[in-house]
Each structure stands twice: as C-alpha cells, then as structure tokens.
ChimeraX commands (.cxc) that place a marker at each C-alpha (Angstrom):
marker #1 position 98.88,47.43,-87.01 radius 0.5
marker #1 position 97.27,51.05,-86.57 radius 0.5
marker #1 position 99.76,52.76,-88.97 radius 0.5
marker #1 position 98.91,50.20,-91.83 radius 0.5
marker #1 position 96.15,52.30,-93.51 radius 0.5
marker #1 position 98.41,55.47,-93.45 radius 0.5
marker #1 position 101.35,53.54,-94.72 radius 0.5
marker #1 position 99.67,51.83,-97.31 radius 0.5
marker #1 position 97.60,54.84,-98.48 radius 0.5
marker #1 position 100.50,57.28,-98.10 radius 0.5
marker #1 position 102.62,54.97,-100.45 radius 0.5
marker #1 position 99.93,54.55,-103.23 radius 0.5
marker #1 position 98.99,58.29,-103.29 radius 0.5
marker #1 position 102.69,59.55,-103.30 radius 0.5
marker #1 position 103.44,57.12,-106.13 radius 0.5
marker #1 position 100.76,59.01,-108.56 radius 0.5
marker #1 position 101.80,62.07,-106.88 radius 0.5
marker #1 position 105.50,61.44,-108.03 radius 0.5
marker #1 position 104.16,60.05,-111.38 radius 0.5
marker #1 position 102.19,63.20,-111.93 radius 0.5
marker #1 position 105.23,65.63,-110.97 radius 0.5
marker #1 position 107.52,63.59,-113.16 radius 0.5
marker #1 position 105.27,63.72,-116.41 radius 0.5
marker #1 position 105.99,67.63,-116.10 radius 0.5
marker #1 position 109.66,66.79,-116.97 radius 0.5
marker #1 position 109.68,63.29,-118.45 radius 0.5
marker #1 position 107.71,60.47,-119.80 radius 0.5
marker #1 position 108.91,57.21,-121.33 radius 0.5
marker #1 position 107.41,58.46,-124.60 radius 0.5
marker #1 position 105.58,61.64,-126.08 radius 0.5
marker #1 position 101.87,61.42,-125.62 radius 0.5
marker #1 position 101.29,63.46,-128.43 radius 0.5
marker #1 position 102.99,61.25,-130.66 radius 0.5
marker #1 position 100.92,58.95,-132.86 radius 0.5
marker #1 position 102.24,55.53,-134.12 radius 0.5
marker #1 position 99.71,53.68,-136.04 radius 0.5
marker #1 position 101.79,50.83,-137.08 radius 0.5
marker #1 position 102.38,50.20,-133.41 radius 0.5
marker #1 position 98.69,50.60,-132.12 radius 0.5
marker #1 position 96.91,48.25,-129.58 radius 0.5
marker #1 position 100.51,46.52,-128.67 radius 0.5
marker #1 position 100.24,44.46,-125.43 radius 0.5
marker #1 position 102.82,45.28,-122.84 radius 0.5
marker #1 position 106.48,45.16,-123.77 radius 0.5
marker #1 position 109.85,46.14,-122.57 radius 0.5
marker #1 position 109.43,49.36,-124.83 radius 0.5
marker #1 position 106.12,49.87,-123.81 radius 0.5
marker #1 position 105.50,48.59,-120.18 radius 0.5
marker #1 position 101.69,48.98,-120.17 radius 0.5
marker #1 position 101.32,48.69,-123.95 radius 0.5
marker #1 position 99.84,51.14,-126.54 radius 0.5
marker #1 position 96.54,52.54,-127.24 radius 0.5
marker #1 position 94.58,52.91,-130.47 radius 0.5
marker #1 position 96.78,55.41,-131.89 radius 0.5
marker #1 position 99.78,54.11,-130.91 radius 0.5
marker #1 position 100.57,56.04,-128.04 radius 0.5
marker #1 position 102.53,54.45,-124.78 radius 0.5
marker #1 position 99.80,53.82,-122.21 radius 0.5
marker #1 position 102.15,54.56,-119.30 radius 0.5
marker #1 position 103.03,58.10,-120.40 radius 0.5
marker #1 position 99.27,58.62,-121.29 radius 0.5
marker #1 position 98.38,57.42,-117.34 radius 0.5
marker #1 position 101.39,59.91,-115.85 radius 0.5
marker #1 position 99.90,62.92,-117.60 radius 0.5
marker #1 position 96.45,62.03,-117.05 radius 0.5
marker #1 position 97.45,61.55,-113.28 radius 0.5
marker #1 position 98.26,65.39,-113.44 radius 0.5
marker #1 position 95.17,66.34,-114.91 radius 0.5
marker #1 position 93.18,63.95,-112.52 radius 0.5
marker #1 position 95.07,65.28,-109.53 radius 0.5
marker #1 position 94.82,69.00,-110.59 radius 0.5
marker #1 position 90.99,69.00,-110.87 radius 0.5
marker #1 position 90.58,67.34,-107.95 radius 0.5
marker #1 position 92.76,69.00,-105.79 radius 0.5
marker #1 position 91.45,72.59,-106.91 radius 0.5
marker #1 position 87.91,71.48,-106.66 radius 0.5
marker #1 position 88.49,70.23,-102.86 radius 0.5
marker #1 position 90.27,73.75,-102.25 radius 0.5
marker #1 position 86.99,75.56,-103.68 radius 0.5
marker #1 position 84.77,73.28,-101.43 radius 0.5
marker #1 position 86.70,73.69,-98.12 radius 0.5
marker #1 position 87.75,77.58,-99.02 radius 0.5
marker #1 position 83.90,78.33,-99.28 radius 0.5
marker #1 position 82.22,75.52,-97.21 radius 0.5
marker #1 position 84.11,75.78,-93.75 radius 0.5
marker #1 position 83.40,79.52,-93.57 radius 0.5
marker #1 position 79.85,79.18,-94.47 radius 0.5
marker #1 position 79.87,76.07,-91.77 radius 0.5
marker #1 position 81.25,78.19,-89.23 radius 0.5
marker #1 position 79.07,81.32,-89.65 radius 0.5
marker #1 position 75.85,78.74,-89.69 radius 0.5
marker #1 position 76.89,77.30,-86.43 radius 0.5
marker #1 position 77.86,80.75,-84.87 radius 0.5
marker #1 position 74.14,81.91,-85.83 radius 0.5
marker #1 position 72.56,78.74,-84.72 radius 0.5
marker #1 position 68.72,79.02,-85.27 radius 0.5
marker #1 position 68.96,82.34,-87.24 radius 0.5
marker #1 position 67.96,83.66,-90.64 radius 0.5
marker #1 position 71.73,83.08,-91.75 radius 0.5
marker #1 position 71.68,79.81,-90.65 radius 0.5
marker #1 position 68.54,78.90,-92.35 radius 0.5
marker #1 position 69.79,80.33,-95.75 radius 0.5
marker #1 position 72.95,78.38,-95.63 radius 0.5
marker #1 position 71.20,75.11,-94.66 radius 0.5
marker #1 position 68.74,75.67,-97.44 radius 0.5
marker #1 position 71.31,76.59,-99.94 radius 0.5
marker #1 position 73.35,73.48,-99.17 radius 0.5
marker #1 position 70.01,71.37,-99.59 radius 0.5
marker #1 position 69.52,72.97,-103.03 radius 0.5
marker #1 position 73.24,72.07,-104.09 radius 0.5
marker #1 position 72.72,68.57,-102.85 radius 0.5
marker #1 position 69.73,68.04,-105.14 radius 0.5
marker #1 position 71.90,68.53,-108.21 radius 0.5
marker #1 position 74.70,65.70,-108.55 radius 0.5
marker #1 position 77.99,67.16,-109.75 radius 0.5
marker #1 position 77.35,65.55,-113.18 radius 0.5
marker #1 position 74.30,67.58,-113.46 radius 0.5
marker #1 position 75.92,70.76,-112.69 radius 0.5
marker #1 position 78.66,70.00,-114.99 radius 0.5
marker #1 position 76.16,69.48,-118.01 radius 0.5
marker #1 position 74.58,72.94,-117.00 radius 0.5
marker #1 position 78.01,74.52,-116.79 radius 0.5
marker #1 position 78.93,72.86,-120.17 radius 0.5
marker #1 position 75.80,74.07,-121.87 radius 0.5
marker #1 position 76.57,77.59,-121.02 radius 0.5
marker #1 position 80.40,77.75,-121.31 radius 0.5
marker #1 position 81.40,74.47,-122.86 radius 0.5
marker #1 position 83.41,71.49,-121.84 radius 0.5
marker #1 position 86.67,71.70,-120.31 radius 0.5
marker #1 position 88.83,70.80,-117.09 radius 0.5
marker #1 position 88.12,74.30,-115.54 radius 0.5
marker #1 position 84.27,73.72,-116.04 radius 0.5
marker #1 position 84.77,70.33,-114.27 radius 0.5
marker #1 position 86.54,72.06,-111.32 radius 0.5
marker #1 position 83.67,74.61,-110.94 radius 0.5
marker #1 position 81.20,71.71,-111.23 radius 0.5
marker #1 position 83.04,69.31,-108.75 radius 0.5
marker #1 position 83.89,72.34,-106.44 radius 0.5
marker #1 position 80.54,73.66,-106.08 radius 0.5
marker #1 position 79.35,70.37,-104.90 radius 0.5
marker #1 position 82.19,70.17,-102.30 radius 0.5
marker #1 position 81.05,73.41,-100.69 radius 0.5
marker #1 position 77.81,72.06,-98.87 radius 0.5
marker #1 position 79.81,68.78,-97.95 radius 0.5
marker #1 position 82.31,70.92,-95.96 radius 0.5
marker #1 position 79.55,73.40,-94.91 radius 0.5
marker #1 position 77.59,70.74,-93.27 radius 0.5
marker #1 position 80.36,68.82,-91.67 radius 0.5
marker #1 position 81.85,72.25,-90.21 radius 0.5
marker #1 position 78.50,73.42,-88.91 radius 0.5
marker #1 position 77.64,69.97,-87.43 radius 0.5
marker #1 position 81.15,69.72,-85.50 radius 0.5
marker #1 position 81.04,73.47,-84.57 radius 0.5
marker #1 position 77.48,72.99,-82.93 radius 0.5
marker #1 position 78.82,70.52,-80.79 radius 0.5
marker #1 position 81.39,72.70,-79.56 radius 0.5
marker #1 position 79.52,76.16,-78.87 radius 0.5
marker #1 position 78.23,74.57,-75.64 radius 0.5
marker #1 position 81.51,73.57,-74.22 radius 0.5
marker #1 position 83.24,75.12,-71.32 radius 0.5
marker #1 position 86.07,76.69,-72.91 radius 0.5
marker #1 position 83.72,78.47,-75.41 radius 0.5
marker #1 position 81.64,79.80,-72.77 radius 0.5
marker #1 position 84.77,81.17,-71.02 radius 0.5
marker #1 position 85.85,82.66,-74.27 radius 0.5
marker #1 position 82.29,84.49,-74.46 radius 0.5
marker #1 position 82.84,85.54,-70.86 radius 0.5
marker #1 position 86.04,86.98,-71.51 radius 0.5
marker #1 position 84.25,89.31,-74.09 radius 0.5
marker #1 position 85.21,87.68,-77.61 radius 0.5
marker #1 position 82.85,87.99,-80.41 radius 0.5
marker #1 position 81.37,84.93,-82.41 radius 0.5
marker #1 position 83.51,85.46,-85.35 radius 0.5
marker #1 position 86.83,85.52,-83.14 radius 0.5
marker #1 position 85.56,82.56,-81.22 radius 0.5
marker #1 position 85.04,80.51,-84.42 radius 0.5
marker #1 position 88.48,81.50,-85.93 radius 0.5
marker #1 position 90.40,80.68,-82.68 radius 0.5
marker #1 position 88.77,78.10,-80.93 radius 0.5
marker #1 position 86.36,76.22,-83.36 radius 0.5
marker #1 position 88.04,75.95,-86.43 radius 0.5
marker #1 position 91.11,74.44,-84.66 radius 0.5
marker #1 position 89.08,71.71,-82.97 radius 0.5
marker #1 position 87.39,70.69,-86.22 radius 0.5
marker #1 position 90.44,70.78,-88.24 radius 0.5
marker #1 position 91.17,67.01,-87.85 radius 0.5
marker #1 position 87.60,66.31,-89.58 radius 0.5
marker #1 position 88.28,68.62,-92.28 radius 0.5
marker #1 position 91.54,66.98,-92.99 radius 0.5
marker #1 position 90.00,63.36,-93.08 radius 0.5
marker #1 position 87.28,64.60,-95.23 radius 0.5
marker #1 position 89.61,66.47,-97.69 radius 0.5
marker #1 position 91.32,63.17,-98.32 radius 0.5
marker #1 position 87.77,61.36,-98.95 radius 0.5
marker #1 position 86.57,64.39,-101.20 radius 0.5
marker #1 position 89.96,64.24,-102.89 radius 0.5
marker #1 position 89.27,60.62,-103.90 radius 0.5
marker #1 position 85.95,61.40,-104.97 radius 0.5
marker #1 position 86.99,64.40,-106.85 radius 0.5
marker #1 position 89.38,61.92,-108.80 radius 0.5
marker #1 position 86.20,59.74,-109.69 radius 0.5
marker #1 position 84.17,62.62,-110.53 radius 0.5
marker #1 position 86.78,63.92,-112.88 radius 0.5
marker #1 position 86.98,60.55,-114.54 radius 0.5
marker #1 position 83.30,60.21,-114.91 radius 0.5
marker #1 position 82.86,63.76,-116.40 radius 0.5
marker #1 position 85.96,62.95,-118.74 radius 0.5
marker #1 position 84.14,59.81,-119.62 radius 0.5
marker #1 position 81.17,61.36,-120.89 radius 0.5
marker #1 position 83.13,64.04,-122.77 radius 0.5
marker #1 position 82.76,66.88,-120.09 radius 0.5
marker #1 position 86.17,66.93,-118.47 radius 0.5
marker #1 position 89.38,67.95,-120.04 radius 0.5
marker #1 position 89.64,67.98,-123.60 radius 0.5
marker #1 position 91.97,66.25,-126.26 radius 0.5
marker #1 position 94.89,66.47,-126.43 radius 0.5
marker #1 position 95.23,66.51,-122.84 radius 0.5
marker #1 position 95.31,62.98,-121.51 radius 0.5
marker #1 position 92.62,62.19,-119.28 radius 0.5
marker #1 position 91.92,58.69,-117.44 radius 0.5
marker #1 position 88.28,59.02,-118.09 radius 0.5
marker #1 position 88.55,59.64,-121.62 radius 0.5
marker #1 position 90.89,56.72,-121.91 radius 0.5
marker #1 position 88.30,54.64,-120.72 radius 0.5
marker #1 position 85.87,56.11,-122.91 radius 0.5
marker #1 position 88.18,55.42,-125.91 radius 0.5
marker #1 position 88.83,51.83,-124.80 radius 0.5
marker #1 position 85.44,50.43,-124.44 radius 0.5
marker #1 position 84.97,49.20,-127.87 radius 0.5
marker #1 position 88.15,47.36,-127.82 radius 0.5
marker #1 position 87.99,45.50,-124.71 radius 0.5
marker #1 position 87.60,42.15,-126.36 radius 0.5
marker #1 position 90.65,42.94,-128.79 radius 0.5
marker #1 position 93.17,44.54,-126.55 radius 0.5
marker #1 position 91.65,44.44,-122.91 radius 0.5
marker #1 position 94.93,46.14,-121.40 radius 0.5
marker #1 position 93.73,49.45,-123.07 radius 0.5
marker #1 position 90.93,49.65,-120.66 radius 0.5
marker #1 position 92.40,47.53,-117.64 radius 0.5
marker #1 position 95.35,49.97,-117.03 radius 0.5
marker #1 position 93.79,53.29,-116.69 radius 0.5
marker #1 position 90.95,51.67,-115.04 radius 0.5
marker #1 position 93.54,50.23,-112.58 radius 0.5
marker #1 position 94.92,53.57,-112.02 radius 0.5
marker #1 position 91.86,54.94,-110.97 radius 0.5
marker #1 position 91.31,52.18,-108.57 radius 0.5
marker #1 position 94.71,52.35,-106.88 radius 0.5
marker #1 position 94.65,56.05,-106.65 radius 0.5
marker #1 position 91.23,56.27,-104.69 radius 0.5
marker #1 position 91.98,53.15,-102.94 radius 0.5
marker #1 position 95.08,54.85,-101.89 radius 0.5
marker #1 position 93.35,58.15,-100.90 radius 0.5
marker #1 position 90.73,56.46,-98.76 radius 0.5
marker #1 position 93.09,54.31,-97.16 radius 0.5
marker #1 position 95.18,57.53,-96.28 radius 0.5
marker #1 position 91.97,59.24,-94.57 radius 0.5
marker #1 position 91.20,56.23,-92.59 radius 0.5
marker #1 position 94.87,56.38,-91.60 radius 0.5
marker #1 position 94.58,60.15,-90.78 radius 0.5
marker #1 position 91.39,59.30,-88.99 radius 0.5
marker #1 position 92.93,57.05,-86.70 radius 0.5
marker #1 position 95.95,59.16,-86.25 radius 0.5
marker #1 position 94.02,62.27,-85.50 radius 0.5
marker #1 position 91.38,60.78,-83.41 radius 0.5
marker #1 position 92.65,59.57,-79.71 radius 0.5
marker #1 position 89.75,57.53,-79.09 radius 0.5
marker #1 position 90.37,55.39,-82.21 radius 0.5
marker #1 position 94.04,55.25,-81.35 radius 0.5
marker #1 position 93.22,53.68,-78.31 radius 0.5
marker #1 position 91.00,51.29,-79.46 radius 0.5
marker #1 position 92.96,49.77,-82.49 radius 0.5
marker #1 position 96.42,50.01,-80.57 radius 0.5
marker link #1:1,2 radius 0.2
marker link #1:2,3 radius 0.2
marker link #1:3,4 radius 0.2
marker link #1:4,5 radius 0.2
marker link #1:5,6 radius 0.2
marker link #1:6,7 radius 0.2
marker link #1:7,8 radius 0.2
marker link #1:8,9 radius 0.2
marker link #1:9,10 radius 0.2
marker link #1:10,11 radius 0.2
marker link #1:11,12 radius 0.2
marker link #1:12,13 radius 0.2
marker link #1:13,14 radius 0.2
marker link #1:14,15 radius 0.2
marker link #1:15,16 radius 0.2
marker link #1:16,17 radius 0.2
marker link #1:17,18 radius 0.2
marker link #1:18,19 radius 0.2
marker link #1:19,20 radius 0.2
marker link #1:20,21 radius 0.2
marker link #1:21,22 radius 0.2
marker link #1:22,23 radius 0.2
marker link #1:23,24 radius 0.2
marker link #1:24,25 radius 0.2
marker link #1:25,26 radius 0.2
marker link #1:26,27 radius 0.2
marker link #1:27,28 radius 0.2
marker link #1:28,29 radius 0.2
marker link #1:29,30 radius 0.2
marker link #1:30,31 radius 0.2
marker link #1:31,32 radius 0.2
marker link #1:32,33 radius 0.2
marker link #1:33,34 radius 0.2
marker link #1:34,35 radius 0.2
marker link #1:35,36 radius 0.2
marker link #1:36,37 radius 0.2
marker link #1:37,38 radius 0.2
marker link #1:38,39 radius 0.2
marker link #1:39,40 radius 0.2
marker link #1:40,41 radius 0.2
marker link #1:41,42 radius 0.2
marker link #1:42,43 radius 0.2
marker link #1:43,44 radius 0.2
marker link #1:44,45 radius 0.2
marker link #1:45,46 radius 0.2
marker link #1:46,47 radius 0.2
marker link #1:47,48 radius 0.2
marker link #1:48,49 radius 0.2
marker link #1:49,50 radius 0.2
marker link #1:50,51 radius 0.2
marker link #1:51,52 radius 0.2
marker link #1:52,53 radius 0.2
marker link #1:53,54 radius 0.2
marker link #1:54,55 radius 0.2
marker link #1:55,56 radius 0.2
marker link #1:56,57 radius 0.2
marker link #1:57,58 radius 0.2
marker link #1:58,59 radius 0.2
marker link #1:59,60 radius 0.2
marker link #1:60,61 radius 0.2
marker link #1:61,62 radius 0.2
marker link #1:62,63 radius 0.2
marker link #1:63,64 radius 0.2
marker link #1:64,65 radius 0.2
marker link #1:65,66 radius 0.2
marker link #1:66,67 radius 0.2
marker link #1:67,68 radius 0.2
marker link #1:68,69 radius 0.2
marker link #1:69,70 radius 0.2
marker link #1:70,71 radius 0.2
marker link #1:71,72 radius 0.2
marker link #1:72,73 radius 0.2
marker link #1:73,74 radius 0.2
marker link #1:74,75 radius 0.2
marker link #1:75,76 radius 0.2
marker link #1:76,77 radius 0.2
marker link #1:77,78 radius 0.2
marker link #1:78,79 radius 0.2
marker link #1:79,80 radius 0.2
marker link #1:80,81 radius 0.2
marker link #1:81,82 radius 0.2
marker link #1:82,83 radius 0.2
marker link #1:83,84 radius 0.2
marker link #1:84,85 radius 0.2
marker link #1:85,86 radius 0.2
marker link #1:86,87 radius 0.2
marker link #1:87,88 radius 0.2
marker link #1:88,89 radius 0.2
marker link #1:89,90 radius 0.2
marker link #1:90,91 radius 0.2
marker link #1:91,92 radius 0.2
marker link #1:92,93 radius 0.2
marker link #1:93,94 radius 0.2
marker link #1:94,95 radius 0.2
marker link #1:95,96 radius 0.2
marker link #1:96,97 radius 0.2
marker link #1:97,98 radius 0.2
marker link #1:98,99 radius 0.2
marker link #1:99,100 radius 0.2
marker link #1:100,101 radius 0.2
marker link #1:101,102 radius 0.2
marker link #1:102,103 radius 0.2
marker link #1:103,104 radius 0.2
marker link #1:104,105 radius 0.2
marker link #1:105,106 radius 0.2
marker link #1:106,107 radius 0.2
marker link #1:107,108 radius 0.2
marker link #1:108,109 radius 0.2
marker link #1:109,110 radius 0.2
marker link #1:110,111 radius 0.2
marker link #1:111,112 radius 0.2
marker link #1:112,113 radius 0.2
marker link #1:113,114 radius 0.2
marker link #1:114,115 radius 0.2
marker link #1:115,116 radius 0.2
marker link #1:116,117 radius 0.2
marker link #1:117,118 radius 0.2
marker link #1:118,119 radius 0.2
marker link #1:119,120 radius 0.2
marker link #1:120,121 radius 0.2
marker link #1:121,122 radius 0.2
marker link #1:122,123 radius 0.2
marker link #1:123,124 radius 0.2
marker link #1:124,125 radius 0.2
marker link #1:125,126 radius 0.2
marker link #1:126,127 radius 0.2
marker link #1:127,128 radius 0.2
marker link #1:128,129 radius 0.2
marker link #1:129,130 radius 0.2
marker link #1:130,131 radius 0.2
marker link #1:131,132 radius 0.2
marker link #1:132,133 radius 0.2
marker link #1:133,134 radius 0.2
marker link #1:134,135 radius 0.2
marker link #1:135,136 radius 0.2
marker link #1:136,137 radius 0.2
marker link #1:137,138 radius 0.2
marker link #1:138,139 radius 0.2
marker link #1:139,140 radius 0.2
marker link #1:140,141 radius 0.2
marker link #1:141,142 radius 0.2
marker link #1:142,143 radius 0.2
marker link #1:143,144 radius 0.2
marker link #1:144,145 radius 0.2
marker link #1:145,146 radius 0.2
marker link #1:146,147 radius 0.2
marker link #1:147,148 radius 0.2
marker link #1:148,149 radius 0.2
marker link #1:149,150 radius 0.2
marker link #1:150,151 radius 0.2
marker link #1:151,152 radius 0.2
marker link #1:152,153 radius 0.2
marker link #1:153,154 radius 0.2
marker link #1:154,155 radius 0.2
marker link #1:155,156 radius 0.2
marker link #1:156,157 radius 0.2
marker link #1:157,158 radius 0.2
marker link #1:158,159 radius 0.2
marker link #1:159,160 radius 0.2
marker link #1:160,161 radius 0.2
marker link #1:161,162 radius 0.2
marker link #1:162,163 radius 0.2
marker link #1:163,164 radius 0.2
marker link #1:164,165 radius 0.2
marker link #1:165,166 radius 0.2
marker link #1:166,167 radius 0.2
marker link #1:167,168 radius 0.2
marker link #1:168,169 radius 0.2
marker link #1:169,170 radius 0.2
marker link #1:170,171 radius 0.2
marker link #1:171,172 radius 0.2
marker link #1:172,173 radius 0.2
marker link #1:173,174 radius 0.2
marker link #1:174,175 radius 0.2
marker link #1:175,176 radius 0.2
marker link #1:176,177 radius 0.2
marker link #1:177,178 radius 0.2
marker link #1:178,179 radius 0.2
marker link #1:179,180 radius 0.2
marker link #1:180,181 radius 0.2
marker link #1:181,182 radius 0.2
marker link #1:182,183 radius 0.2
marker link #1:183,184 radius 0.2
marker link #1:184,185 radius 0.2
marker link #1:185,186 radius 0.2
marker link #1:186,187 radius 0.2
marker link #1:187,188 radius 0.2
marker link #1:188,189 radius 0.2
marker link #1:189,190 radius 0.2
marker link #1:190,191 radius 0.2
marker link #1:191,192 radius 0.2
marker link #1:192,193 radius 0.2
marker link #1:193,194 radius 0.2
marker link #1:194,195 radius 0.2
marker link #1:195,196 radius 0.2
marker link #1:196,197 radius 0.2
marker link #1:197,198 radius 0.2
marker link #1:198,199 radius 0.2
marker link #1:199,200 radius 0.2
marker link #1:200,201 radius 0.2
marker link #1:201,202 radius 0.2
marker link #1:202,203 radius 0.2
marker link #1:203,204 radius 0.2
marker link #1:204,205 radius 0.2
marker link #1:205,206 radius 0.2
marker link #1:206,207 radius 0.2
marker link #1:207,208 radius 0.2
marker link #1:208,209 radius 0.2
marker link #1:209,210 radius 0.2
marker link #1:210,211 radius 0.2
marker link #1:211,212 radius 0.2
marker link #1:212,213 radius 0.2
marker link #1:213,214 radius 0.2
marker link #1:214,215 radius 0.2
marker link #1:215,216 radius 0.2
marker link #1:216,217 radius 0.2
marker link #1:217,218 radius 0.2
marker link #1:218,219 radius 0.2
marker link #1:219,220 radius 0.2
marker link #1:220,221 radius 0.2
marker link #1:221,222 radius 0.2
marker link #1:222,223 radius 0.2
marker link #1:223,224 radius 0.2
marker link #1:224,225 radius 0.2
marker link #1:225,226 radius 0.2
marker link #1:226,227 radius 0.2
marker link #1:227,228 radius 0.2
marker link #1:228,229 radius 0.2
marker link #1:229,230 radius 0.2
marker link #1:230,231 radius 0.2
marker link #1:231,232 radius 0.2
marker link #1:232,233 radius 0.2
marker link #1:233,234 radius 0.2
marker link #1:234,235 radius 0.2
marker link #1:235,236 radius 0.2
marker link #1:236,237 radius 0.2
marker link #1:237,238 radius 0.2
marker link #1:238,239 radius 0.2
marker link #1:239,240 radius 0.2
marker link #1:240,241 radius 0.2
marker link #1:241,242 radius 0.2
marker link #1:242,243 radius 0.2
marker link #1:243,244 radius 0.2
marker link #1:244,245 radius 0.2
marker link #1:245,246 radius 0.2
marker link #1:246,247 radius 0.2
marker link #1:247,248 radius 0.2
marker link #1:248,249 radius 0.2
marker link #1:249,250 radius 0.2
marker link #1:250,251 radius 0.2
marker link #1:251,252 radius 0.2
marker link #1:252,253 radius 0.2
marker link #1:253,254 radius 0.2
marker link #1:254,255 radius 0.2
marker link #1:255,256 radius 0.2
marker link #1:256,257 radius 0.2
marker link #1:257,258 radius 0.2
marker link #1:258,259 radius 0.2
marker link #1:259,260 radius 0.2
marker link #1:260,261 radius 0.2
marker link #1:261,262 radius 0.2
marker link #1:262,263 radius 0.2
marker link #1:263,264 radius 0.2
marker link #1:264,265 radius 0.2
marker link #1:265,266 radius 0.2
marker link #1:266,267 radius 0.2
marker link #1:267,268 radius 0.2
marker link #1:268,269 radius 0.2
marker link #1:269,270 radius 0.2
marker link #1:270,271 radius 0.2
marker link #1:271,272 radius 0.2
view
C-alpha cells in the first residue's frame, strides 16, 4: 500500500503535535507540582504512565516535553532551510565561481563540527538553554540544505527550460526563484521532515548532557538523564520518555518516506 508510510507517519506525528498543543491548555497533572510521597509509582488509573523521582506525572511531563522538543526542532529546521536554501541556489547559479567555492568550503567547515560540539562552544560563551540548542542545531542544518539545494539545482541549470529562460533575458537570481526553487521544493520538503526528526534527537541529546532546555522546563532528554540511575528500581521512568522519542522520530521518518513516494512520480509508479 503506497500510502501506508504517509498514513502511519502522519498519525504518529499528529498525535505528538496534538499532545504538545493540548499541553498549552491542559495536562492531567501540574508538571511543577512535586509529590514526594507518590514518587516512582508504576502506571495507575490516576497516573497512566506512572510518576518520576519527584512524584510528577510522567504523561504530563511527556506532553510538555513534546512542546519543547518540537519547538526547538522546528525553529532549528526553519533556520537551516531559511539560510541554507538561498546559499545553495546562489552557489548553483555561480557554479565554479568564487561564491560557489566560498559557500562549499563554508559548508565543509560547519560539517567538521557536529551539533553537540557547536552547542558546547555556544554554551561556553552564552550559557545552556533552549535558545542556544536551537542555534546549534540550526547552524548544523544550514549546510545540509545548502548542499542538497546546490546539487539538485546544478542538474537543472542545463535543462532546456532553463536555457529558454536565459534566452528570454531572465537573470540568474530570477531563474533561481521562478524556475529552480519550485522544481527542488519536493526534495526540500522531504529533507525538512528528516531534519525535523534529527532535530528531535539532537534536542534530546543536548538536554541529556545538560545543554538543552533548563529546569523547570520539561525535556525528554533530561527525563532520560534523571532516570538513568533508577532503571532497575523503576524502569518505566526511563522507558516512557525513551518510547516517546522513538515513536516521534519513527513517525517523522515514515512521514518523510511517504512524502517522497507521493512527490516523486517515479517512485509512485514503482510502488503502486
């Protein structure tokens, strides 16, 4: 079934998006209320996913944590796409020129430093926090979109419809916006969903090592970090946020795979 990936991925992603949106107005319990007497309780009717080491409701923490992870990943992908796509279009339009060389070498330089290393450098200067995590992940996303856009655009600059546009007197910037960008948009959408899922993982990883969202803001990565010493005593404390990360990333990857099948006519023919 060609729509299976799109359907399953959409349902999983929509579930977490709705949970994150709902958390702005309602959660089963207050995530800032401590209940030491009810700490490490297994799942019950009153606490569906149990409680953590402070007696906080894990379901409520996951709902608010989804809001944090989605916001960080979404803004970071927006930064990467907003800066990377224009750079990729400019590099392709000036292929072989000085601008293309500068952009390409700049991409290589950023790729030499993983997002975690960039986050550590930013944190050392500005301090830990969600904003700095967004900046770190966003910077790492820029060369991803720049390279993808440049590679896809280069294959289009030799096509007949581009040559016709140049003969008609259109400049390179106008051709890039009116003809190149619409034809690479499907690739950017698919890559955007993939980078979104990687952003969720990156935010969880940064929070796990204490470089992401800071207390009292709930975060899936910090929930895992807090639970690592209590796995034997209360495995659900680590299992639930870990499962949330897995399902969210799985949903986004399936969604990206479904978009790829839907937007690429060659794959639609093969998988029908």
